[in-house]
Each structure stands twice: as structure tokens, then as C-alpha cells.
N, C-alpha and C positions, 0 to 999 in steps of 0.2 A: 503424770501430765501427758495427755494424748497429743499426737502430732497430726495436724491436718495434711493429708497427702497432697492437696492442691497447693501447698506452700513449700513442699519438699524442694530442695535445690539439688543441682547436679544431674537429675534426670527428669524427663518429661512426664507429667502427670497424665492420667487418663483423660482429664478434662481437656488438656492441651493437645493430646493426640487426636481426640474426637474433633476439637475445633479446627485443627489443621487438615484432617481428612474432609471435614465438611467444606472448608474453604476451597479445597482442590476440586471437589465435586462441582462447586458452582462456577468455576472458571470458564467452562465451555458454555453453559447458558449465558453468562454475562457477556462473552465475547460475541456469541450470536446475536444478543440484543444490540451491541455496538454496531454489528455489520448491517442489522436491519435499520438501525437508526440513521446511519449515513445514506441509506437508500431513500429515506423520506424526502430529502431536500431535492435530489434531481428529478424524482417523480412530481413533486409540487411544481418545479420549474417547467417541466414538460407539459404538465396540465395547463398551467397559465398561458404558456406559449401557444398551445393549440387552441385555447378558448379565444385568445385575443388575436389569433392568426398573424403572428409576428413574422418579420422576414428573418433570414439567417443570422445577420449581425445583431439584431435586436434580441433574437433568441439566445445567443451567446451571452449578451449582457445580462439577461434575466438569469441565465444559468450561474453566471459569475457571481451575482448577488446572493443566490441561495447557496452557492458554495462557500462564500464568505461566512455566511450564518452557521452553516455546518461546521467549518473550521473553528469558529468562536465557540461553539458548543463543545467540541472535542477538547480544545485547549482548556475550558473551563472544568470539564470532567477531569483531566489530568491534574489541575491545580487543586481540586478537591479531594483527590485520591491520597493514598499513603505514600506515594512515590513523589520525588521532586521532578520538576521539568528536566533537570539535567540528567536524572535517572532514566527518563523516557527517552533521551537522545538529543535534547536541545543543547548540544554542546559541540565543540570541535572534535575532530577525530583524535584517537589516542596516538601517542608517540609511535607505537609500533605500526599503527595503520598508515601513518605518514611515511614510515620507512618503507613499507609494502605498497607503495602507491600503485605499483603494477597491477594490483587487484582490479583496478578500474579501467585498465586499457582495453580489456575485451569489450566494455560497453561502447567504445568508439566504433569497433567493428560492427556491433549490433545495430547501432544507429546509422551507420553508413549505408546499410542495405534498406533503410527507411525511405531513401531517396530513389530506390530503383523504379517504382511506379511513375515517377516524374511529378513536377510541380502543377497544382491545379490552376486553372486560368482564372483571370479576373479577380486576384487578390487585392482588394482595395486597402487603403492606409487604415480606414475605420475598422474593417474586418480584422486586419492584422493586429492592431492595438488591442481590440477585444479578445482575440485568441490568446495573445501574450498574457494579458491579465488573468483570463480564465483559467488557462493551463497552469499558470504558476499557483493560483489558488487551489486547483485540483491536486497539484503535486503536494502542496502543504496538507490539505485536507485528508487525502487518502493515506498519507504516511502517518499523520497524527493518529488515525483510527487503527490502521492495520498494522504498522511497524511501531506504533507507539502504544496506545491503549491495549489492543488485542494481543500483540506480541508479548507485552510485558505481563499481561494477565495470564495468558497460556503459559508463560515461562515458569509459573509456579508448579507446573507439572512436568518441567523439563524443557530445555531450550530447543532440542530437536523436534520434539512434539509441538512446540510453539511454532517453529518455522514451517512445518508441514500443514498444521491445521489452519493457520493464519493465511497461508497461500491458497488453500482450498476455499476458504471463505471469500477471499478476494476475487477468485475466479467466479464464483457463484454470484456474487454482488453485481457483476457486469450483466446479468440477466436483465437488469433495469433498462438496458438499452432497447429491449424488445418493446417496452412500454412507450419509449420515445420514438418508435417506429422504424428502429433499425432493420437493415436486411437480416433475416434469420441465419443464413450462411455466414455473413460477416460476423454476427453476434457469437456464433458457435466458434469461430476461429478466435475471436477475441477472448472468449472465456477460457480456452486452452492456453493462449498466449499470456493472458493476465495471471493465470495461476502459476505459470513458470516465472513471469516477471515478478510476482509477489514473492516467490520462493527465493529468488536471487537478492531481492531487496532485503528480505529477513535475514539472510546470511551475511550480507554486508553490514547491516545494523548490529548483528551479533559480534562480528569481528571488529567493527570500527567503533561501537558504542555510540554512534552519531546518527541522527536522522538527516542531517544536512546533505551529505552526498546523495542519498536516495531521492530526496526532495528535488535536487537539482537534475538528476537523471529522469525522474518521472516528469518533471516540467518540460525538459528538452524533448523527451520522447512523444508526449502529448502534443506539444507545440508543432513538431514536424508532421505528425499525423494530420493536423488541420490545414496545413499549407501544401500537402501533397495529395496526389489523386486517391480518392477514398473509394472508388468502385472496385468491385472484384474483378480484376483483370488478371491476365496471365503473369505479367511482371509482379503485380500485388501478391499473388499466391506464392510465387517463387521467393519474394521477399520475405514473406511470413514463415515460409518453411526454413529458409536459411537462417533467419533470426531465432527460431525455435531450437535448431540444431546447435547454434552457437551458444545459446543460453543454457541449453541442457549440459553441454560440455562444461561450460563455466560454472554451473551449479555443482556439478560433480567435483570439480576443482575446489571450490569454496568449501563444500562439505568435508573434504579431506583436511582442509586448512583448519576448520572448526574442531575436528577430532585431534588434530596435531597439536593445537595450542590449548586443548583441554578445557574449552570453555563450557562444554555441555554437562 
């Protein structure tokens, strides 16, 4: 009686090894697809706003609507995948992460410097409400895609690989602001900052196993950005430089933490 090698127990069959290798090869193209998918929605929102010649607050409401649709699509993709929403990070922090709450203290220092350029003038109640809703949706949406779908998918090739590549994709995606008419210098700075921001977020998700803390940080950071001066001024440049230095140091600290707890 012959034994089918594909049913042999205790060792991986050739078919299983081939399937596993093929799956790993697909993780990067799939991750790039997710990154491009999330770009479709803000581009559509910007195009509609331009055609309709909407005001600033109206534009934010349109962006909020498309961001909601994007987040809904992302969560639907999560639900249809082989991972549960809990495995993606829709859960509270681990007990160890709560014990090490000091991990999040540097974020307070990073955001404190966001106020350095000063507050923007004529912030109306309607504008502020639109900003709060929009930035909360952005925090949920971008974390769902980059620290949820993409980080989990890339993690099949190693968690450190996932942290680095997902942060690079996060930085590149911010090129979409050029389409929206953003200043090229500002966009360049934002891409660098976004990549580092994404890297720290990825590290925090790896350590805490939760998307909730990074969603909140993302929301607060973006909200502050909309109520403070957005022009490229000397205080603004100093603020960005200080934030980049702080996050760079923080990312090194977290990287050592990841190696120490042997999660990679």
C-alpha cells in the first residue's frame, strides 16, 4: 500500500512548503494594493471638492464622508480575511502593555511640540466639529489599513520586516496630498514624518497587540494639526525637527523592547 506524501504527518509536504512560499511572495503585492486602495477615497473627495468649489469646512465634511467609506471597506476586508478582528488589534492592551504604560509617555512630548507654531485664527464651532469627526475617522481608517491589514499581512514574512515596510508605504501614501494641492515642501516633510510616525505606530501595535492606542494618538495628532498654524514657518520647521528627533529616539527604544520580549 503506497502512502500519499501529501498526507504524511509530522513533516511539511512539498505541496505545503510550495503553498507557504507562494503565500509569502504575495504579501507585498497585496499590501501595496491595500495602500493604493486607501488612496482612492481622499483623491475622490479632493476631486469632488475642487469641482464643486466647496469652502474649507464643507471640504472637510466631504473628506469625512469618503474616509468613513474607506474605513468601512477596510473593516469589511478584515472581517472576510482568515484573521479575526481581535487578531488585527480591535482589543484592549495586553496586561504587560498596561504595566508598561510608560511606553506612551514620549507621545505626550511629541505632541506638545505640535503647538509650537501657534493656533490658527478664526476657528469656528462648525469647523472644529468637522475637524474632530474627520480626524477621528482618519485615525480609525489609516490604522485599520496600515497597522491592521498591511502589518498583519506583512507579518507573515517577519514582524520586523512588517514594521519597516508598512511604515515606508504609509509615508509614500501621503503623496496623495500633492493631488489635493498641498505645498510640495510641506508634503515632503509630511512624508518623512509620516514614515517615522507609522514605524512607531507599528512598533506600539506589535508590543500592545492593540490598535486602540495608536488610533487615539493618530486622532489627537491630526486634530492638533488642523487647529494650529499650517504654514511653513520657522516655528513650524523647528517643531517638525524636534518631533522627528524625539520619535527617532523613541523608535529605537521600542525596537529594543521588541527584541527583548522576543516577539519577532
